[in-house]
C-alpha positions, 0 to 999 in steps of 0.5 A: 203394695210394699214388699221387704224381705227378711231374715231365712227369705221371708217376706211381708206384703204389706198394706194391700186395701180393698174396699177399706179391708187392710190385709197382711200376708207373711208368706215365704217367697215360694208362695208370693206368687199366689199372694200376689195374684190374690191380692191383684184379684181382690184389687180387680174385683173391687175396682168400680166402673167399667170404661177401659181405663178401669180393665186394662189387666194388671193381673199377674200372669195366669189370672185374668180381672174377672171384669176382663173376663166378663167382658170379654164373654159379652163380646163372644155372646154377641159374636156367637149370635151374629154367626148363627143363622147367618150364612153370608158373609154380608149377613154376619158383618152386617150383625157385627157392625150393628153390634159395635155401633151399638155398644159404641153409642151406649158407651160399652164397647171396651177393649176387652168387649171388642176383643171377645167380639172379633175373636168369636169373628176369626173362628167363624170366618176362618172355618168359613174361609178353610170350608169353601176357600173364599177370597172374601171369608180369608180377607175377613179373617185376617182383618179379625186376626189384626183386631184381635191382636190390637185389642190383646196387645192394649190389654196385654193378654196372651192368646191362651189367656184370650181363649177363655171358652173351654173348646177354644184351645184347640183353635190355637194351632190354627191362630198361629197359621192365621197370625202368619197369614196377616203379616 
């Protein structure tokens, strides 16, 4: 994608190819970021495959690739299934380990999936650590924080972007506390 400046701060964003469709935009500089976000989103939608190489977050800040978002959601759903009905740390961890193993074996354990899974695991472990004051839950939550950081950094996401569920934003202050504990 080429960017050329012209007289009166006009920009031509030229030649963005998306599934054979040639797109030519002529926008003012003020609208350039929105146009780049739209092009990035279209390119992300057209990306074939689901391997980690294809789902790195190359989007402009604030827009997450739909593939990354869907993989994070998939990990989140698996994490929720593991949390529901499991009352002990061992039950929860066994479920998470088996979900990870099964996804690794079927070659679907992408970084985004693992991020969604570990973020949900952290939410569950941190709530139990605070409720019960149990050292095992605290250790599990700290381990989950480290895993979330690992996959989040690999994908180039902020914590605000990781918190994809509507109610997740309330966890941001707690996340900051747990990040400090994990150091």
